[in-house]
N, C-alpha and C positions, 0 to 999 in steps of 0.2 A: 648613316650607317645602320642605326637601329631599325629605321623604317625599311631599309633594304633587306635586312636579316629577317624581319617580321614577315615581309611579303614573300620571301623565299620559303620560310617555314610553312606559311599558310598554303602555298602552292603545293608543296610536298604532301601535306596533310589531305588536301582536296583530292589529289590523284590517288592517294592511298584509300580514302573512303570510297571513291568511285570504283576502284578495283574490288574492294570488299563487297560493295553493293552488287557489282556485276557477278561475282562468284556466288553470292547468296540468292540471286534471282532464280526461283524455281523454274524448271523446264515445264512447258505446257503438257498436261496429262494426255496420254494416249487413250482415247475413249473406246474405240471399237476396231477389231480386226476380223478378217474373213478366214474361216477355217475349212472351207470346202465340205466334203462329205464327212460327217462326224461320228458315224456308227462305231468305228473302232476306237474312238477316244472316250466313250462313255464308261463310267464306273458302274452305272446301273442303267441298262437300256430296257425300258418297260416294253413288254410284248403287247400289242393291241389286241383287244377282243375282236373276234370275227362276227360282225353284225348279222343277225338272223336274216334280215332283208337282203343282204348281199349274198349270203349262202343260197337263199331261195332262188336267185337268178344266176347262180354260178359266177358272180362278180369276183374277179381275182386280179392279180398283177401287182406291180410296184406303185407305191404312193410316196412322193417326195414331199417332205414337210420342211419348210423354211423356219428355222428357229433362231432365237437370240438367247445366249447364255450369259448370266451376269458374272460378276467378279468372284462369287462364291461357288460357281459351277451349277447353279440352278437355272432351269429353262424358264424364262420369264415371258416368252411369246412363242407361239407356234401357229403356222398357217400352211395348210396343204396347198401346194402349187401345181400338182399333177396327180393323176390317178383316178380311179373310178369314183364318182360322187358318193356312192354308198359306203365307201371305205375311208373317206377323208376325215370325218369327225372322230372316228375311233383312233385314227393315226395321230391326230392333233392331241387328243386326250392322253394317249400313251407318251407322246413326246413331252408333254408338260410335266409328267411325273418321272421323267428320266433324270439322271444325275451325271455330272461331269466333274473331273478334277479342275480346280481353279487354274486359269491361264495367266501367266505373267509375261511381260515384255519389258526388258531393261529394268527388271526388278519391280515393276508396277503391275498390280492386278488389272486385268482388262476384260471387257466384254467381248464375246465372240459370236459371230453370225455364221451360219452354215446350214447344211441340209442333213436331215435324218431320213434314210430310205427304209421303208417297210415293204416287205414282199408278202402278199397274201396268197397262199397256196391252198387250193381245195383238196381235201383228202379224197382218196379213191376207195371204191368198193374192192373187195378181194378179187372179184371177177375182172375188174378193170386193171388191177395190178398184174394178174396173170396175162391178160390181153396185151398190155403194153410191153411186158418183158419178152413175151414170145414174138410179138411183132418186131421188136428191136433186134432180137436174136436172128430172126429169119431174114429181115430186110437189111440187117447190119447198119441201122440208123436209129437215132434217138434224139428227141428234142430235150433241151435242158429243162424246159418247163415241165415236161412229163416226169423227168427224173426227180425234180424238186417236189412234185406232187406225191410221188411214191414215197420219198423220204419223209415228207410231212405227215404221211399216214401211219408210218411205223411207230410203234410204241418206243419211248426212249430206252426201254430195257432191251430192245433188240439190237444189242451192240454189234454182233457179227454182220447182220444185214446192213446196218447203217454204215459200218466200216467199208463194206463192199461197194455201197453206193458212193461213198466219199472217194474211194479209189477210182471208181468209174468216172465220176465227175472230173477228176483231175486229168483223165486221159482223153477227154473230149477234144477233138481237133477243131480247127477253125474252118475246115472244109464242110460245106453243107450240100445236101441233096434236096431237091424239091419233089414233093410227092402230092398227087391229087387225092383228095379225100372227100367223102360225102358226109354232110351234116344233116341230121334229121330233126324236124320239128317235133317237140314233145307233144303227145296227144293230150287233150284236155283232161282225160281221166287217167293220166299216167300215174302208176303207183310210185310213191316216194321211197327212197332208200334212206336208211337212218344209221347214224354213227353210234357204235358201242364204245364208249370212252376207255374201258379197261385195256383193250388190245389194239385200239386205233384202227379197227377194221369196221366197215359198214356191215351191220348184221342185225337181224331181229327187228324190234320196234323201239329200241332205246335211243335217246339222244335227239339232236336237232335234225330237221328235215332239209334235204338238198335235192333239187331236181335239175335236169339238164334241158336246156332249150336251144334252138338254133333254127336254121332255115335250110330247106332242101337246095342243094346246088353243089358245084365243084369248087374247091378252093385250094390254093397252093400253100403248103406249110413247109418251113425249113427245118431240117433235122441234121444233126451232126453225124458224120460218117464214123462208124466204129471199126477199129482194127481187130485183128484176130484175138488179141489178149483181152480186149474189152468184151468181145462176144463170149469168151471163156468165163469172164467174171459174171456175166448175165446168166449163163447156164448154171454156174455154181450157186448163184443167188436163188434161182428157181428151185434147186434141190434143197437148199436150206429152208425155204419157205414151205415146201411140201412137207418136210419133216416137222416144222413148227406147227403147221395147221392140221396135222394128221389126227389130232385128238377129237376133232369134230368133223363127222362125215360130210355134212352139208357144206361146211366151209371149204374143206379140201376139194370136194366135187366142184364147187363154184370156181375155185382157183384153176382147176384143170379145164373147166369150160372156157374160161378166159384165155387160157393158153391155146386151145384149139381155134378159137375165134381169131386170135392174133395171127396165128400161122396161116389160117384160111385167107385172111385179108392180104397178107404179104404175098401169097402165091395164087391169088385169084386170076391172074393172067394165064396161068398154066391149066389147061383143061384136065390133064392127067393128075396133077397135084390137087386140084380142086376136088376131084372125085375121091381121091384118097383121104383128104381132110374131112369131107362130108361123111365118108364112111366111118371115120374115127369119131366124129360128132354123134353119129347114129348109135355107135357102140356105147358112148358115154351116156346117151339118153336112156339106153336099155338098163343101166345100173344106177338109175337116179335114186338117191336116198329120200327118205321121208322129209316133208317140210319144204320141198321145192315148190315155188309158186306156179299157179296155172299159166300165168303169162309167160314164164320161162319155158314151161313144157310146150306151150303152143308155138313159141318162137323157134324152138329147136326143130319141131315138126315142120313148120313152114319153111325154114331155111333148108333142111335136107330135101324136102320135096321140090322146092324151087330149083335147087341145083341139079336135081335129077331130070326134071321135066323140060327145062329150058335149053335152047341151043347155045353152043359156045360162041357167044357174040357179045357186043358191047352192052346190049340190053340186059343179058343175063348177069354180066359183071356188075352193072350198076344196081340191079335188084339184089344181088348177093351182098354187096357192100352196104346197102340200106338196111337189110335184115341183120347183118352183123352189128352195125352201129346201134340199132334199136335194141338188140338182145343184150349186148354187153353193157348198156346203160339202164337196163330194166332191173326191177327188184327180182332177185333170184330166190330168196327164201325169207 
């Protein structure tokens, strides 16, 4: 009887100990989870420097950096998996100094893998800003890349102008229109345009150098179609910029030059409108302020004379487009 009771007691104790052991066995730790695109989850997202070598050849666009974030929210590895080669190292360095809130899963801190996307946007000259806005207004189309470039050029203190661009960005439709454009090779002795950091506009001889290069030929580019309200925003934005730039005659004149060039390009297929736009360009050249470069003066003269002398055909159109492209990318002052 005692043996039977002892055996029963031992059996009960054994099952109890097994249950306790099962309850106390720790769950295997969760080591790593995927977080997708992580930009919006950063507590500190370091902005990468724009490498001088990349600026010199107009390298721009998105760079995707694959990162691993540890349990403390620190980036412990970063490797660029796409984007221009000259922009990758700067993106990796910025990613490594970014910071994220720690991630937990089922109460356990975990590592996270994902992608940080950096978008490098080249700033524009004031002439190029006027050109792109007038071209968008007249053609009722605009690429998001151009809009981002304009916004990236504006000083952070230009609150009203930035707000207008943000509103415009939100109104871009998914409908696109294809447009033919001419890209011109930069001459070997092309004058550089330089950025003046205080106002975010290329002017004078301060700051880093940027030049534009390309190849002669026709290419198709996609642009978003603008509705009437979007066009109205662009018109209002041009007025705001004219007011802001009015304190410097050469800057304001350069902006107006860009506007005429943009309108001229948009209406180059119309002989009547081309003549009217060239007449307006000639009038602007007649009130040229001091400090305008000789190359800009020569470009305006060549453009007006070419439009007047050549017949209204495809050859004239291509020649005008080439001169517009060359002039709006040249150093104006």
